[in-house]
C-alpha angles and dihedrals in degrees: 000000000000122000102255089053093047095050089046089052089047091049091050094048091048090052090050093051092047094045091058093064125166133246119236117225123177116244116275086246087067096068112126119247100222097170090050087049093053092045090055091043089052093051091054092045091056092046090048105039098025127242113309093014098089113110102183138351131194133164096278106031150005136210129211128222 
């Protein structure tokens, strides 16, 4: 093989390897515990608003009546 043909082959092989890529996915232990977050936020809402005075609770916030 001559040098231009070899470098073309190397370029094509490199492009093929780079084109395959990979998809990054966080590890399964990273999964968010939404139910646990809502439970913690519910406790904070009751402590802040008082029992029976909580309007809405989600994983990130709450509102009082």
